[in-house]
C-alpha positions as CSV (number, residue, x, y, z in Angstrom):
1,X,0.2,0.0,0.0
2,X,3.1,2.3,0.6
3,X,4.0,2.2,-3.4
4,X,0.9,4.2,-4.8
5,X,1.7,7.2,-1.9
6,X,5.4,6.8,-3.0
7,X,4.7,7.3,-6.5
8,X,2.0,10.1,-6.0
9,X,4.8,11.9,-4.1
10,X,7.3,11.2,-7.2
11,X,5.1,12.6,-9.7
12,X,3.9,15.7,-7.4
13,X,8.1,16.4,-7.3
14,X,8.5,16.1,-10.9
15,X,5.1,18.5,-11.6
16,X,6.8,20.7,-9.2
17,X,9.8,20.8,-10.7
18,X,8.6,21.2,-14.3
19,X,6.2,24.4,-13.2
20,X,9.6,25.9,-11.5
21,X,11.7,25.6,-14.5
22,X,8.7,27.1,-16.7
23,X,8.3,29.8,-14.3
24,X,12.0,30.5,-14.5
25,X,12.6,30.6,-17.9
26,X,15.0,33.1,-19.2
27,X,14.3,35.1,-22.2
28,X,16.5,38.8,-21.6
29,X,20.3,39.1,-21.1
30,X,21.5,42.3,-19.7
31,X,25.2,43.3,-19.7
32,X,26.3,46.1,-17.3
33,X,29.5,47.6,-16.9
34,X,31.4,50.9,-15.4
35,X,34.5,52.0,-17.0
36,X,36.9,55.4,-17.4
37,X,36.6,56.2,-13.8
38,X,38.9,59.5,-13.2
39,X,39.3,61.6,-10.1
40,X,42.1,63.5,-11.1
41,X,41.7,66.5,-8.5
42,X,41.8,63.4,-5.6
43,X,38.5,65.1,-4.2
44,X,35.4,63.9,-2.2
45,X,32.0,65.4,-3.0
46,X,33.0,68.3,-0.7
47,X,35.7,69.1,-2.4
48,X,38.4,68.3,0.0
49,X,41.5,66.2,-0.7
50,X,41.0,62.7,0.3
51,X,44.1,62.0,2.4
52,X,45.9,64.3,4.3
53,X,49.5,64.1,3.5
54,X,53.0,66.0,3.2
55,X,53.4,64.2,-0.2
56,X,49.4,64.1,-1.4
57,X,50.4,63.0,-4.9
58,X,51.8,60.1,-3.4
59,X,48.9,59.5,-1.4
60,X,45.5,59.5,-3.6
61,X,42.2,58.3,-3.1
62,X,41.0,54.7,-2.6
63,X,37.8,54.5,-4.4
64,X,35.3,51.7,-3.8
65,X,32.4,51.3,-5.9
66,X,29.0,50.2,-5.0
67,X,26.3,49.3,-7.7
68,X,22.5,48.9,-7.1
69,X,20.4,48.2,-10.2
70,X,16.5,48.1,-10.0
71,X,14.1,46.9,-12.4
72,X,10.0,47.6,-12.7
73,X,7.8,45.0,-14.1
74,X,4.4,45.2,-15.1
75,X,2.2,42.8,-13.3
76,X,-1.4,44.0,-15.0
77,X,-2.7,47.0,-16.4
78,X,-3.3,48.5,-12.8
79,X,0.1,47.2,-10.8
80,X,3.6,47.2,-11.2
81,X,6.3,45.4,-9.2
82,X,9.9,46.2,-8.4
83,X,13.0,44.1,-7.9
84,X,16.9,44.2,-7.7
85,X,18.5,43.0,-10.7
86,X,22.0,43.4,-9.3
87,X,23.4,44.8,-6.1
88,X,27.2,44.8,-5.8
89,X,30.6,46.1,-4.6
90,X,33.9,46.2,-5.7
91,X,37.1,45.9,-3.8
92,X,38.6,49.5,-2.7
93,X,41.7,50.3,-5.4
94,X,44.4,51.9,-3.5
95,X,45.6,55.4,-4.6
96,X,44.1,55.3,-7.7
97,X,43.0,58.5,-9.4
98,X,42.1,56.9,-12.9
99,X,40.9,53.2,-13.8
100,X,40.1,52.1,-17.0
101,X,38.0,49.0,-16.2
102,X,35.7,49.2,-12.8
103,X,32.9,46.4,-12.9
104,X,31.6,44.1,-15.7
105,X,28.1,41.8,-14.7
106,X,26.2,39.9,-16.8
107,X,22.8,38.4,-15.9
108,X,19.5,36.4,-17.5
109,X,16.4,37.7,-16.8
110,X,12.6,36.3,-17.4
111,X,11.6,38.7,-19.1
112,X,12.4,42.7,-20.2
113,X,11.3,45.1,-17.2
114,X,9.6,48.7,-18.5
115,X,11.8,50.6,-16.5
116,X,15.3,50.5,-15.1
117,X,17.1,52.7,-12.1
118,X,21.0,52.7,-12.0
119,X,22.5,53.2,-8.2
120,X,26.8,54.1,-7.9
121,X,28.3,55.3,-4.9
122,X,31.7,55.8,-5.1
123,X,33.6,56.3,-1.7
124,X,37.1,56.6,-0.4
125,X,37.6,53.8,1.8
126,X,41.0,54.4,4.7
127,X,41.4,52.8,8.1
128,X,39.6,55.7,9.7
129,X,36.4,54.7,7.9
130,X,34.6,55.9,4.6
131,X,33.9,59.1,2.6
132,X,31.5,59.7,0.0
133,X,33.4,61.0,-3.3
134,X,30.4,60.6,-5.6
135,X,26.4,59.6,-5.7
136,X,25.3,59.0,-9.0
137,X,21.9,58.0,-10.2
138,X,20.2,57.2,-13.6
139,X,16.7,55.8,-14.5
140,X,15.3,55.0,-18.1
141,X,12.5,53.5,-19.6
142,X,12.8,50.6,-21.6
143,X,10.1,50.3,-24.7
144,X,12.4,47.7,-26.2
145,X,15.8,45.7,-26.1
146,X,18.3,48.5,-25.7
147,X,22.4,49.2,-25.9
148,X,23.4,52.6,-24.3
149,X,26.6,54.2,-22.8
150,X,26.6,57.1,-20.8
151,X,28.6,59.5,-18.6
152,X,28.2,60.1,-14.9
153,X,29.2,62.1,-12.2
154,X,29.8,65.6,-11.7
155,X,33.1,65.8,-9.6
156,X,34.2,62.6,-11.0
157,X,33.7,61.1,-14.7
158,X,32.4,57.4,-14.9
159,X,31.0,55.7,-18.0
160,X,28.1,53.4,-17.4
161,X,27.1,50.9,-20.2
162,X,24.4,48.5,-20.3
163,X,22.7,46.2,-22.8
164,X,19.3,44.7,-22.4
165,X,19.1,41.7,-25.5
166,X,17.0,38.8,-26.4
167,X,18.5,35.5,-25.7
168,X,18.5,32.8,-28.9
169,X,15.5,31.5,-29.8
170,X,13.5,34.7,-28.3
171,X,12.6,37.8,-30.6
172,X,10.6,41.0,-30.5
173,X,10.9,44.0,-29.1
174,X,10.6,42.9,-25.7
175,X,11.8,39.2,-26.5
176,X,8.0,37.9,-26.0
177,X,8.2,35.6,-29.5
178,X,9.7,32.2,-29.1
179,X,11.2,30.9,-32.7
180,X,13.1,27.8,-33.4
181,X,14.7,27.6,-36.8
182,X,14.3,23.9,-38.3
183,X,16.3,23.1,-41.0
184,X,15.0,23.2,-44.3
185,X,11.6,24.2,-43.1
186,X,11.4,27.5,-41.7
187,X,14.0,30.2,-40.4
188,X,13.2,33.1,-37.9
189,X,13.0,36.9,-38.5
190,X,15.9,38.4,-36.8
191,X,13.9,41.3,-35.6
192,X,10.2,40.2,-35.3
193,X,11.0,36.2,-34.7
194,X,8.2,35.9,-37.6
195,X,8.7,32.1,-39.3
196,X,10.3,32.6,-42.7
197,X,9.2,29.4,-45.1
198,X,12.2,27.6,-46.5
199,X,10.2,25.5,-48.8
200,X,10.1,26.0,-52.4
201,X,6.4,26.4,-53.3
202,X,7.0,26.5,-57.4
203,X,3.7,28.3,-58.2
204,X,2.1,29.1,-54.9
205,X,3.0,30.5,-51.7
206,X,4.3,28.6,-48.2
207,X,2.4,28.8,-45.2
208,X,3.3,27.7,-41.5
209,X,0.3,26.5,-40.1
210,X,0.0,26.2,-36.1
211,X,0.6,22.7,-36.6
212,X,4.1,23.5,-37.4
213,X,4.8,21.8,-40.6
214,X,5.0,24.1,-43.8
215,X,2.5,23.7,-46.6
216,X,2.1,25.1,-50.2
217,X,-0.7,27.3,-51.4
218,X,-1.1,26.8,-55.0
219,X,-1.8,29.4,-57.3
220,X,-5.1,28.5,-59.7
221,X,-4.4,25.9,-62.2
222,X,-1.6,24.5,-60.2
223,X,-1.4,21.3,-57.5
224,X,0.9,19.0,-55.8
225,X,2.6,19.5,-52.6
226,X,5.0,21.9,-54.1
227,X,2.6,23.2,-56.5
228,X,4.4,22.0,-59.7
229,X,1.6,19.9,-61.1
230,X,-0.6,21.1,-64.0
231,X,-3.4,19.1,-65.5
232,X,-2.6,16.1,-63.0
233,X,0.8,15.8,-64.4
234,X,3.7,16.7,-62.4
235,X,6.5,19.0,-64.2
236,X,9.8,18.8,-62.3
237,X,13.2,19.5,-64.0
238,X,13.8,15.8,-64.0
239,X,11.0,15.2,-66.1
240,X,11.3,17.9,-68.4
241,X,14.6,16.9,-69.0
242,X,13.7,13.2,-69.6
243,X,11.0,14.8,-71.7
244,X,13.6,16.8,-73.9
245,X,15.5,13.6,-74.4
246,X,12.8,11.3,-75.5
247,X,11.8,13.9,-77.8
248,X,15.2,14.2,-79.1
249,X,15.6,10.5,-79.7
250,X,12.3,10.3,-81.3
251,X,13.1,13.1,-83.9
252,X,16.3,11.1,-84.7
253,X,14.6,7.9,-85.0
254,X,11.8,9.7,-87.2
255,X,14.5,11.0,-89.8
256,X,16.2,7.5,-89.7
257,X,13.2,6.2,-90.6
258,X,12.0,8.6,-93.5
259,X,15.6,8.6,-95.0
260,X,15.9,4.9,-95.1
261,X,12.1,4.7,-96.5
262,X,13.3,6.7,-99.3
263,X,16.5,5.0,-100.1
264,X,14.3,1.8,-100.0
265,X,11.7,3.0,-102.8
266,X,14.8,4.5,-104.4
267,X,16.7,1.2,-104.7
268,X,13.5,-0.7,-105.8
269,X,12.7,1.8,-108.4
270,X,16.1,1.3,-109.9
271,X,16.0,-2.2,-109.5
272,X,12.5,-2.3,-111.2
273,X,13.6,-0.4,-114.1
274,X,17.0,-2.5,-114.5
275,X,14.4,-5.1,-114.7
276,X,12.4,-3.9,-117.3
277,X,15.8,-3.2,-119.6
278,X,16.7,-6.8,-119.1
279,X,13.0,-8.1,-120.3
280,X,13.2,-6.1,-123.3
281,X,16.7,-6.8,-124.4
282,X,15.8,-10.5,-124.3
283,X,12.6,-9.9,-126.2
284,X,14.4,-8.1,-129.1
285,X,17.1,-10.7,-129.3
286,X,14.8,-13.4,-129.8
């Protein structure tokens, strides 16, 4: 009696796993990077030097970068919900006024948010504590996939680059269209994701019904799975070539037949004429 219960438990586990996989399906990939940091004046947001030293050119700020990215998604027509995309922090960069590569991150999302807010904080880290160098924010509405680069900061320079793009097999402005190409049957439009039929329908148009297998819709007067039949006889390059060969052979045979027939008639005429001459000579001799 314990086996059915165990089977039901296993089946329930499989169903839960399948639902979890369906819910967590990813369609969007996001790439975020911070580059080209500059603080040549070596100042905090108050305009003061980061470190007080007799040799300030040897003791610069020790910047640490904190980045928080939050997305807003539309749950329905009347309510939205907010979720963090990333919340991360770099290690302090000792005595650094300029930095080429600051931060890089790549992540997959289940869908494209309608709005994204970036919050980047740069602090000077030293044994006594931290001092704010710059606090930067940027908010953007996403009407579709996008790729942007912009400069942040007033007292310092920092470049924010980000890209929201569709993962393979997903298309459309919000990666909402799923299309998986099938060799020799259909391909996918690179922008809309619409199925592009690859079947050659000679005298017709190719359509892809919900069943997923391409079919040819023939023009008037044409038939067959590829719309290459007329008068119920299929016309293909092979049969056309065969017909031409047979016609050529028939023409040669016909010409040869007429020539041989003509030669036979001429020979018979000449032979008959010769026999008549011989008969006349024989009758004159007697």
